[in-house]
BALOBA-1460 file (C-alpha; in Angstrom, 3 decimals):
// residues 321
<rec num="1" residu="x" x="-33.367" y="53.988" z="-54.134"/>
<rec num="2" residu="x" x="-35.133" y="52.288" z="-51.198"/>
<rec num="3" residu="x" x="-34.772" y="48.928" z="-52.892"/>
<rec num="4" residu="x" x="-31.024" y="49.481" z="-53.127"/>
<rec num="5" residu="x" x="-30.769" y="50.326" z="-49.419"/>
<rec num="6" residu="x" x="-32.837" y="47.257" z="-48.437"/>
<rec num="7" residu="x" x="-30.755" y="45.084" z="-50.740"/>
<rec num="8" residu="x" x="-27.519" y="46.330" z="-49.162"/>
<rec num="9" residu="x" x="-28.863" y="45.710" z="-45.659"/>
<rec num="10" residu="x" x="-29.913" y="42.192" z="-46.566"/>
<rec num="11" residu="x" x="-26.490" y="41.566" z="-48.047"/>
<rec num="12" residu="x" x="-24.824" y="42.782" z="-44.833"/>
<rec num="13" residu="x" x="-27.060" y="40.589" z="-42.692"/>
<rec num="14" residu="x" x="-26.367" y="37.598" z="-44.935"/>
<rec num="15" residu="x" x="-22.596" y="38.173" z="-44.713"/>
<rec num="16" residu="x" x="-22.800" y="38.495" z="-40.911"/>
<rec num="17" residu="x" x="-24.712" y="35.233" z="-40.674"/>
<rec num="18" residu="x" x="-22.114" y="33.465" z="-42.799"/>
<rec num="19" residu="x" x="-19.291" y="34.945" z="-40.698"/>
<rec num="20" residu="x" x="-20.876" y="33.940" z="-37.394"/>
<rec num="21" residu="x" x="-21.590" y="30.499" z="-38.738"/>
<rec num="22" residu="x" x="-17.971" y="30.123" z="-39.822"/>
<rec num="23" residu="x" x="-16.709" y="31.276" z="-36.404"/>
<rec num="24" residu="x" x="-19.065" y="28.864" z="-34.651"/>
<rec num="25" residu="x" x="-17.960" y="26.008" z="-36.888"/>
<rec num="26" residu="x" x="-14.291" y="26.865" z="-36.269"/>
<rec num="27" residu="x" x="-14.787" y="26.945" z="-32.484"/>
<rec num="28" residu="x" x="-16.731" y="23.719" z="-32.607"/>
<rec num="29" residu="x" x="-13.996" y="22.033" z="-34.636"/>
<rec num="30" residu="x" x="-11.350" y="23.417" z="-32.303"/>
<rec num="31" residu="x" x="-13.237" y="22.148" z="-29.249"/>
<rec num="32" residu="x" x="-13.808" y="18.807" z="-30.895"/>
<rec num="33" residu="x" x="-10.138" y="18.640" z="-31.817"/>
<rec num="34" residu="x" x="-9.105" y="19.335" z="-28.225"/>
<rec num="35" residu="x" x="-11.436" y="16.644" z="-26.917"/>
<rec num="36" residu="x" x="-10.209" y="14.192" z="-29.545"/>
<rec num="37" residu="x" x="-6.634" y="14.960" z="-28.535"/>
<rec num="38" residu="x" x="-7.474" y="14.270" z="-24.890"/>
<rec num="39" residu="x" x="-9.167" y="11.004" z="-25.797"/>
<rec num="40" residu="x" x="-6.225" y="10.094" z="-28.033"/>
<rec num="41" residu="x" x="-3.717" y="10.812" z="-25.232"/>
<rec num="42" residu="x" x="-5.828" y="8.757" z="-22.841"/>
<rec num="43" residu="x" x="-6.028" y="5.873" z="-25.279"/>
<rec num="44" residu="x" x="-2.296" y="5.712" z="-26.033"/>
<rec num="45" residu="x" x="-1.470" y="5.441" z="-22.332"/>
<rec num="46" residu="x" x="-0.909" y="1.929" z="-21.052"/>
<rec num="47" residu="x" x="-1.170" y="1.946" z="-17.261"/>
<rec num="48" residu="x" x="0.114" y="-0.850" z="-15.025"/>
<rec num="49" residu="x" x="-0.061" y="-1.453" z="-11.268"/>
<rec num="50" residu="x" x="2.806" y="-2.911" z="-9.239"/>
<rec num="51" residu="x" x="2.164" y="-4.100" z="-5.680"/>
<rec num="52" residu="x" x="5.500" y="-3.957" z="-3.856"/>
<rec num="53" residu="x" x="6.153" y="-5.816" z="-0.614"/>
<rec num="54" residu="x" x="9.216" y="-6.353" z="1.589"/>
<rec num="55" residu="x" x="9.838" y="-9.932" z="0.527"/>
<rec num="56" residu="x" x="10.523" y="-13.035" z="2.609"/>
<rec num="57" residu="x" x="12.220" y="-16.404" z="2.387"/>
<rec num="58" residu="x" x="8.947" y="-17.918" z="3.561"/>
<rec num="59" residu="x" x="6.786" y="-19.317" z="0.766"/>
<rec num="60" residu="x" x="3.716" y="-18.930" z="2.979"/>
<rec num="61" residu="x" x="4.482" y="-15.236" z="3.378"/>
<rec num="62" residu="x" x="4.996" y="-14.708" z="-0.356"/>
<rec num="63" residu="x" x="1.828" y="-16.591" z="-1.237"/>
<rec num="64" residu="x" x="-0.203" y="-14.247" z="0.989"/>
<rec num="65" residu="x" x="1.001" y="-11.256" z="-1.029"/>
<rec num="66" residu="x" x="0.363" y="-13.031" z="-4.336"/>
<rec num="67" residu="x" x="-3.133" y="-13.861" z="-3.106"/>
<rec num="68" residu="x" x="-3.701" y="-10.160" z="-2.389"/>
<rec num="69" residu="x" x="-2.962" y="-9.456" z="-6.054"/>
<rec num="70" residu="x" x="-5.398" y="-12.168" z="-7.171"/>
<rec num="71" residu="x" x="-8.115" y="-10.824" z="-4.892"/>
<rec num="72" residu="x" x="-7.950" y="-7.279" z="-6.292"/>
<rec num="73" residu="x" x="-7.066" y="-7.999" z="-9.934"/>
<rec num="74" residu="x" x="-10.590" y="-8.375" z="-11.334"/>
<rec num="75" residu="x" x="-11.825" y="-5.147" z="-9.724"/>
<rec num="76" residu="x" x="-8.800" y="-3.188" z="-10.922"/>
<rec num="77" residu="x" x="-8.778" y="-4.540" z="-14.479"/>
<rec num="78" residu="x" x="-12.514" y="-4.557" z="-15.211"/>
<rec num="79" residu="x" x="-12.677" y="-0.878" z="-16.228"/>
<rec num="80" residu="x" x="-9.930" y="-1.504" z="-18.815"/>
<rec num="81" residu="x" x="-8.103" y="1.636" z="-17.644"/>
<rec num="82" residu="x" x="-5.396" y="-0.522" z="-16.072"/>
<rec num="83" residu="x" x="-3.895" y="-3.037" z="-18.501"/>
<rec num="84" residu="x" x="-1.869" y="-5.145" z="-16.080"/>
<rec num="85" residu="x" x="-1.163" y="-5.807" z="-12.410"/>
<rec num="86" residu="x" x="1.886" y="-7.522" z="-10.895"/>
<rec num="87" residu="x" x="3.499" y="-8.202" z="-7.509"/>
<rec num="88" residu="x" x="7.178" y="-7.650" z="-6.668"/>
<rec num="89" residu="x" x="9.332" y="-8.482" z="-3.650"/>
<rec num="90" residu="x" x="11.867" y="-5.859" z="-2.572"/>
<rec num="91" residu="x" x="14.397" y="-8.416" z="-1.348"/>
<rec num="92" residu="x" x="15.181" y="-12.097" z="-0.722"/>
<rec num="93" residu="x" x="13.445" y="-13.528" z="-3.766"/>
<rec num="94" residu="x" x="12.131" y="-13.076" z="-7.287"/>
<rec num="95" residu="x" x="10.223" y="-11.540" z="-8.888"/>
<rec num="96" residu="x" x="12.081" y="-8.422" z="-7.788"/>
<rec num="97" residu="x" x="11.034" y="-4.822" z="-8.409"/>
<rec num="98" residu="x" x="13.606" y="-4.512" z="-11.206"/>
<rec num="99" residu="x" x="12.360" y="-7.725" z="-12.862"/>
<rec num="100" residu="x" x="8.757" y="-6.524" z="-12.872"/>
<rec num="101" residu="x" x="9.652" y="-3.070" z="-14.196"/>
<rec num="102" residu="x" x="11.570" y="-4.665" z="-17.065"/>
<rec num="103" residu="x" x="8.501" y="-6.773" z="-17.865"/>
<rec num="104" residu="x" x="6.302" y="-3.673" z="-17.947"/>
<rec num="105" residu="x" x="8.790" y="-1.946" z="-20.267"/>
<rec num="106" residu="x" x="8.943" y="-4.960" z="-22.570"/>
<rec num="107" residu="x" x="5.139" y="-4.946" z="-22.861"/>
<rec num="108" residu="x" x="5.050" y="-1.250" z="-23.760"/>
<rec num="109" residu="x" x="3.538" y="0.190" z="-20.584"/>
<rec num="110" residu="x" x="3.764" y="3.982" z="-20.369"/>
<rec num="111" residu="x" x="2.782" y="4.505" z="-16.725"/>
<rec num="112" residu="x" x="3.260" y="2.332" z="-13.631"/>
<rec num="113" residu="x" x="1.453" y="2.971" z="-10.344"/>
<rec num="114" residu="x" x="3.542" y="1.480" z="-7.530"/>
<rec num="115" residu="x" x="1.690" y="0.610" z="-4.318"/>
<rec num="116" residu="x" x="3.890" y="-0.329" z="-1.311"/>
<rec num="117" residu="x" x="2.264" y="-2.970" z="0.906"/>
<rec num="118" residu="x" x="4.092" y="-1.967" z="4.081"/>
<rec num="119" residu="x" x="2.823" y="-1.643" z="7.643"/>
<rec num="120" residu="x" x="4.016" y="1.911" z="8.278"/>
<rec num="121" residu="x" x="6.931" y="4.305" z="7.732"/>
<rec num="122" residu="x" x="10.429" y="2.881" z="7.251"/>
<rec num="123" residu="x" x="13.618" y="3.519" z="5.272"/>
<rec num="124" residu="x" x="12.353" y="0.916" z="2.791"/>
<rec num="125" residu="x" x="9.392" y="3.067" z="1.796"/>
<rec num="126" residu="x" x="11.094" y="6.468" z="1.977"/>
<rec num="127" residu="x" x="14.565" y="5.682" z="0.609"/>
<rec num="128" residu="x" x="15.015" y="2.141" z="-0.728"/>
<rec num="129" residu="x" x="12.058" y="1.765" z="-3.094"/>
<rec num="130" residu="x" x="12.422" y="5.257" z="-4.647"/>
<rec num="131" residu="x" x="16.151" y="4.518" z="-5.114"/>
<rec num="132" residu="x" x="15.471" y="1.114" z="-6.710"/>
<rec num="133" residu="x" x="13.076" y="2.604" z="-9.287"/>
<rec num="134" residu="x" x="15.297" y="5.600" z="-10.083"/>
<rec num="135" residu="x" x="13.251" y="8.328" z="-8.380"/>
<rec num="136" residu="x" x="16.039" y="9.006" z="-5.846"/>
<rec num="137" residu="x" x="19.737" y="8.397" z="-5.426"/>
<rec num="138" residu="x" x="20.118" y="8.103" z="-1.677"/>
<rec num="139" residu="x" x="23.799" y="7.240" z="-0.994"/>
<rec num="140" residu="x" x="23.093" y="5.172" z="2.126"/>
<rec num="141" residu="x" x="20.305" y="3.283" z="0.393"/>
<rec num="142" residu="x" x="22.438" y="2.707" z="-2.706"/>
<rec num="143" residu="x" x="25.163" y="1.167" z="-0.560"/>
<rec num="144" residu="x" x="22.669" y="-1.049" z="1.252"/>
<rec num="145" residu="x" x="21.145" y="-2.209" z="-2.039"/>
<rec num="146" residu="x" x="24.597" y="-3.031" z="-3.341"/>
<rec num="147" residu="x" x="25.437" y="-5.089" z="-0.255"/>
<rec num="148" residu="x" x="22.096" y="-6.891" z="-0.393"/>
<rec num="149" residu="x" x="22.536" y="-7.413" z="-4.155"/>
<rec num="150" residu="x" x="19.220" y="-5.735" z="-4.896"/>
<rec num="151" residu="x" x="19.107" y="-4.544" z="-8.502"/>
<rec num="152" residu="x" x="18.203" y="-0.958" z="-9.340"/>
<rec num="153" residu="x" x="16.305" y="-0.253" z="-12.556"/>
<rec num="154" residu="x" x="14.893" y="2.965" z="-13.960"/>
<rec num="155" residu="x" x="12.088" y="2.027" z="-16.355"/>
<rec num="156" residu="x" x="11.156" y="3.785" z="-19.594"/>
<rec num="157" residu="x" x="7.641" y="4.062" z="-18.222"/>
<rec num="158" residu="x" x="6.786" y="6.847" z="-15.792"/>
<rec num="159" residu="x" x="6.485" y="5.643" z="-12.198"/>
<rec num="160" residu="x" x="4.101" y="6.954" z="-9.572"/>
<rec num="161" residu="x" x="4.685" y="5.919" z="-5.969"/>
<rec num="162" residu="x" x="1.511" y="6.041" z="-3.878"/>
<rec num="163" residu="x" x="1.386" y="6.841" z="-0.157"/>
<rec num="164" residu="x" x="1.714" y="3.907" z="2.229"/>
<rec num="165" residu="x" x="-1.305" y="1.907" z="3.191"/>
<rec num="166" residu="x" x="-3.368" y="3.988" z="5.549"/>
<rec num="167" residu="x" x="-3.169" y="1.448" z="8.347"/>
<rec num="168" residu="x" x="-4.422" y="3.834" z="11.047"/>
<rec num="169" residu="x" x="-8.045" y="2.780" z="10.554"/>
<rec num="170" residu="x" x="-7.432" y="-0.551" z="8.826"/>
<rec num="171" residu="x" x="-5.005" y="-1.822" z="11.432"/>
<rec num="172" residu="x" x="-7.262" y="-0.846" z="14.314"/>
<rec num="173" residu="x" x="-10.164" y="-2.830" z="12.893"/>
<rec num="174" residu="x" x="-7.895" y="-5.724" z="11.947"/>
<rec num="175" residu="x" x="-6.367" y="-6.120" z="15.417"/>
<rec num="176" residu="x" x="-9.765" y="-5.688" z="17.091"/>
<rec num="177" residu="x" x="-11.258" y="-8.473" z="14.965"/>
<rec num="178" residu="x" x="-8.394" y="-10.842" z="15.764"/>
<rec num="179" residu="x" x="-8.409" y="-9.933" z="19.465"/>
<rec num="180" residu="x" x="-12.150" y="-10.557" z="19.767"/>
<rec num="181" residu="x" x="-11.669" y="-13.991" z="18.202"/>
<rec num="182" residu="x" x="-9.254" y="-14.961" z="21.020"/>
<rec num="183" residu="x" x="-10.418" y="-12.962" z="24.018"/>
<rec num="184" residu="x" x="-12.456" y="-14.845" z="26.635"/>
<rec num="185" residu="x" x="-12.591" y="-12.591" z="29.689"/>
<rec num="186" residu="x" x="-11.486" y="-8.991" z="28.925"/>
<rec num="187" residu="x" x="-11.408" y="-7.893" z="32.567"/>
<rec num="188" residu="x" x="-8.701" y="-10.436" z="33.345"/>
<rec num="189" residu="x" x="-6.719" y="-10.028" z="30.113"/>
<rec num="190" residu="x" x="-4.001" y="-7.728" z="28.844"/>
<rec num="191" residu="x" x="-3.224" y="-7.075" z="25.172"/>
<rec num="192" residu="x" x="0.294" y="-7.665" z="23.780"/>
<rec num="193" residu="x" x="1.137" y="-6.466" z="20.255"/>
<rec num="194" residu="x" x="4.302" y="-7.868" z="18.668"/>
<rec num="195" residu="x" x="5.589" y="-6.208" z="15.482"/>
<rec num="196" residu="x" x="8.708" y="-6.121" z="13.366"/>
<rec num="197" residu="x" x="9.838" y="-2.671" z="14.550"/>
<rec num="198" residu="x" x="12.171" y="-0.130" z="12.978"/>
<rec num="199" residu="x" x="15.191" y="1.552" z="14.526"/>
<rec num="200" residu="x" x="14.966" y="4.729" z="12.457"/>
<rec num="201" residu="x" x="11.258" y="5.266" z="13.054"/>
<rec num="202" residu="x" x="10.928" y="3.737" z="16.532"/>
<rec num="203" residu="x" x="8.853" y="6.669" z="17.805"/>
<rec num="204" residu="x" x="6.373" y="6.445" z="14.916"/>
<rec num="205" residu="x" x="5.993" y="2.679" z="15.310"/>
<rec num="206" residu="x" x="5.424" y="3.045" z="19.057"/>
<rec num="207" residu="x" x="2.800" y="5.741" z="18.547"/>
<rec num="208" residu="x" x="0.994" y="3.593" z="15.986"/>
<rec num="209" residu="x" x="0.937" y="0.532" z="18.249"/>
<rec num="210" residu="x" x="-0.292" y="2.573" z="21.220"/>
<rec num="211" residu="x" x="-3.062" y="4.063" z="19.101"/>
<rec num="212" residu="x" x="-4.158" y="0.641" z="17.866"/>
<rec num="213" residu="x" x="-4.051" y="-0.814" z="21.381"/>
<rec num="214" residu="x" x="-6.135" y="2.028" z="22.846"/>
<rec num="215" residu="x" x="-8.773" y="1.494" z="20.153"/>
<rec num="216" residu="x" x="-8.955" y="-2.246" z="20.869"/>
<rec num="217" residu="x" x="-9.066" y="-1.699" z="24.640"/>
<rec num="218" residu="x" x="-11.934" y="0.748" z="24.321"/>
<rec num="219" residu="x" x="-13.949" y="-1.537" z="22.047"/>
<rec num="220" residu="x" x="-13.193" y="-4.805" z="23.868"/>
<rec num="221" residu="x" x="-13.019" y="-3.691" z="27.492"/>
<rec num="222" residu="x" x="-9.369" y="-4.665" z="28.036"/>
<rec num="223" residu="x" x="-7.569" y="-2.196" z="30.309"/>
<rec num="224" residu="x" x="-3.850" y="-3.007" z="29.951"/>
<rec num="225" residu="x" x="-1.486" y="-3.375" z="26.988"/>
<rec num="226" residu="x" x="2.156" y="-3.630" z="26.029"/>
<rec num="227" residu="x" x="3.990" y="-4.053" z="22.765"/>
<rec num="228" residu="x" x="7.320" y="-5.501" z="21.649"/>
<rec num="229" residu="x" x="9.444" y="-6.125" z="18.568"/>
<rec num="230" residu="x" x="10.572" y="-9.311" z="16.859"/>
<rec num="231" residu="x" x="12.594" y="-7.936" z="13.912"/>
<rec num="232" residu="x" x="16.148" y="-6.680" z="13.533"/>
<rec num="233" residu="x" x="15.545" y="-3.911" z="16.074"/>
<rec num="234" residu="x" x="15.203" y="-6.752" z="18.621"/>
<rec num="235" residu="x" x="17.923" y="-8.795" z="16.890"/>
<rec num="236" residu="x" x="15.266" y="-11.445" z="16.179"/>
<rec num="237" residu="x" x="15.422" y="-12.359" z="19.863"/>
<rec num="238" residu="x" x="12.417" y="-14.237" z="21.374"/>
<rec num="239" residu="x" x="13.277" y="-12.734" z="24.768"/>
<rec num="240" residu="x" x="11.749" y="-9.401" z="23.694"/>
<rec num="241" residu="x" x="8.392" y="-11.136" z="23.233"/>
<rec num="242" residu="x" x="8.756" y="-12.836" z="26.621"/>
<rec num="243" residu="x" x="9.513" y="-9.484" z="28.259"/>
<rec num="244" residu="x" x="6.459" y="-7.777" z="26.736"/>
<rec num="245" residu="x" x="4.158" y="-10.604" z="27.860"/>
<rec num="246" residu="x" x="5.559" y="-10.677" z="31.398"/>
<rec num="247" residu="x" x="5.036" y="-6.929" z="31.688"/>
<rec num="248" residu="x" x="1.311" y="-7.268" z="31.065"/>
<rec num="249" residu="x" x="1.059" y="-10.375" z="33.268"/>
<rec num="250" residu="x" x="2.228" y="-8.289" z="36.235"/>
<rec num="251" residu="x" x="-1.233" y="-6.722" z="36.212"/>
<rec num="252" residu="x" x="-3.426" y="-9.283" z="34.447"/>
<rec num="253" residu="x" x="-4.064" y="-13.014" z="34.704"/>
<rec num="254" residu="x" x="-3.753" y="-13.682" z="30.982"/>
<rec num="255" residu="x" x="-2.146" y="-12.123" z="27.902"/>
<rec num="256" residu="x" x="-3.741" y="-12.007" z="24.445"/>
<rec num="257" residu="x" x="-0.807" y="-11.875" z="22.008"/>
<rec num="258" residu="x" x="-1.401" y="-10.491" z="18.496"/>
<rec num="259" residu="x" x="1.352" y="-10.599" z="15.820"/>
<rec num="260" residu="x" x="1.181" y="-7.279" z="13.956"/>
<rec num="261" residu="x" x="2.926" y="-8.547" z="10.833"/>
<rec num="262" residu="x" x="1.736" y="-8.146" z="7.244"/>
<rec num="263" residu="x" x="1.787" y="-11.883" z="6.451"/>
<rec num="264" residu="x" x="2.609" y="-15.215" z="8.071"/>
<rec num="265" residu="x" x="6.290" y="-16.147" z="8.223"/>
<rec num="266" residu="x" x="7.170" y="-19.308" z="10.129"/>
<rec num="267" residu="x" x="10.379" y="-17.739" z="11.418"/>
<rec num="268" residu="x" x="8.516" y="-14.853" z="13.066"/>
<rec num="269" residu="x" x="5.116" y="-16.185" z="14.116"/>
<rec num="270" residu="x" x="6.382" y="-19.643" z="15.158"/>
<rec num="271" residu="x" x="10.086" y="-19.491" z="15.987"/>
<rec num="272" residu="x" x="10.513" y="-15.967" z="17.408"/>
<rec num="273" residu="x" x="7.090" y="-15.021" z="18.829"/>
<rec num="274" residu="x" x="6.135" y="-18.616" z="19.596"/>
<rec num="275" residu="x" x="9.550" y="-19.238" z="21.141"/>
<rec num="276" residu="x" x="9.167" y="-16.158" z="23.323"/>
<rec num="277" residu="x" x="5.750" y="-17.322" z="24.504"/>
<rec num="278" residu="x" x="7.140" y="-20.709" z="25.530"/>
<rec num="279" residu="x" x="9.578" y="-18.964" z="27.877"/>
<rec num="280" residu="x" x="6.693" y="-17.475" z="29.867"/>
<rec num="281" residu="x" x="5.993" y="-19.412" z="33.065"/>
<rec num="282" residu="x" x="2.806" y="-21.475" z="32.736"/>
<rec num="283" residu="x" x="2.362" y="-20.064" z="29.226"/>
<rec num="284" residu="x" x="-0.279" y="-22.647" z="28.288"/>
<rec num="285" residu="x" x="-2.599" y="-21.218" z="30.939"/>
<rec num="286" residu="x" x="-1.373" y="-17.635" z="30.811"/>
<rec num="287" residu="x" x="-1.051" y="-16.851" z="27.095"/>
<rec num="288" residu="x" x="-3.697" y="-16.830" z="24.365"/>
<rec num="289" residu="x" x="-2.101" y="-16.774" z="20.927"/>
<rec num="290" residu="x" x="-2.786" y="-17.574" z="17.288"/>
<rec num="291" residu="x" x="0.151" y="-17.346" z="14.838"/>
<rec num="292" residu="x" x="-1.794" y="-15.422" z="12.194"/>
<rec num="293" residu="x" x="-1.145" y="-12.109" z="10.389"/>
<rec num="294" residu="x" x="-2.767" y="-8.925" z="9.103"/>
<rec num="295" residu="x" x="-3.459" y="-10.541" z="5.730"/>
<rec num="296" residu="x" x="-5.912" y="-11.624" z="4.505"/>
<rec num="297" residu="x" x="-8.038" y="-8.541" z="5.092"/>
<rec num="298" residu="x" x="-10.906" y="-7.301" z="2.900"/>
<rec num="299" residu="x" x="-10.282" y="-3.705" z="4.035"/>
<rec num="300" residu="x" x="-6.740" y="-3.815" z="2.664"/>
<rec num="301" residu="x" x="-8.064" y="-5.129" z="-0.633"/>
<rec num="302" residu="x" x="-10.558" y="-2.247" z="-0.807"/>
<rec num="303" residu="x" x="-7.758" y="0.228" z="-0.054"/>
<rec num="304" residu="x" x="-5.605" y="-1.136" z="-2.889"/>
<rec num="305" residu="x" x="-8.543" y="-0.892" z="-5.318"/>
<rec num="306" residu="x" x="-9.414" y="2.659" z="-4.220"/>
<rec num="307" residu="x" x="-5.848" y="4.023" z="-4.296"/>
<rec num="308" residu="x" x="-5.457" y="2.537" z="-7.775"/>
<rec num="309" residu="x" x="-8.594" y="4.331" z="-9.016"/>
<rec num="310" residu="x" x="-7.386" y="7.577" z="-7.457"/>
<rec num="311" residu="x" x="-3.988" y="7.393" z="-9.143"/>
<rec num="312" residu="x" x="-5.346" y="6.256" z="-12.510"/>
<rec num="313" residu="x" x="-7.430" y="9.426" z="-12.584"/>
<rec num="314" residu="x" x="-4.400" y="11.535" z="-11.655"/>
<rec num="315" residu="x" x="-2.300" y="9.920" z="-14.374"/>
<rec num="316" residu="x" x="-4.972" y="10.415" z="-17.028"/>
<rec num="317" residu="x" x="-5.519" y="14.089" z="-16.116"/>
<rec num="318" residu="x" x="-1.795" y="14.817" z="-15.734"/>
<rec num="319" residu="x" x="-2.247" y="15.821" z="-12.084"/>
<rec num="320" residu="x" x="1.090" y="14.207" z="-11.215"/>
<rec num="321" residu="x" x="4.357" y="14.187" z="-13.120"/>
């Protein structure tokens, strides 16, 4: 009788062990299957990066943006998570945004991270680019694109538009470095920043330039500054540059003029800003100027690399749609 009871107990224990083992195996297989599915989804994704800039008729300007791509390409592609990187110009010249998106589609890319290389807020970044890539249908932007003959194209691949370059810190350091290279006697100098400008976001542009100027003044020991515009907000008029310089020369002996433009364009740095400088009385003694630009800048390259890594992770983990 006791043997029968013991035998039954052993049988029950044996069955329980088999059951628990089966459950454990099932859960393990399920977990492994989930992980395999995640790996499979990650592997079938083909992620590309598109650096988008405003565009210019100047070959020098365009080459600066193409050089930015070359400088970051190895770092972005080395992990093999990004399969391709390209540069597109929003207007004036090819390759356009639409052209590049078609190329990505043709090569079977599933996800495209779009990084705008713009100085700060503008209708281009908030309305035009999203409208071009099919994320928005802004009526005013659509009309402008039609007039400018800028092609719109909604790709098969998913597009992810990153925030603008965080120029708050980058621009401060950039302008300080360029000012220090020109400045000779800070106590007798005033700082003049000349940028493209934007009618819609005039307040934001002004606040940015004031913030940058205050940073440079504090670090360099310059006590006065002004800023002016050279783009369509100023009707591409050199007189606006002249006016900004003369304002600072009312209080200082010399003016250090810094072009706050993404890249070098002969029309802006030479014809407009340079032309405005030449209208200043005794400009050769009064004005210190170098027709350079924000690019090249190692900090911008690091930003592009870092924002790419951040968005690749978001794409792979489905954090953004």
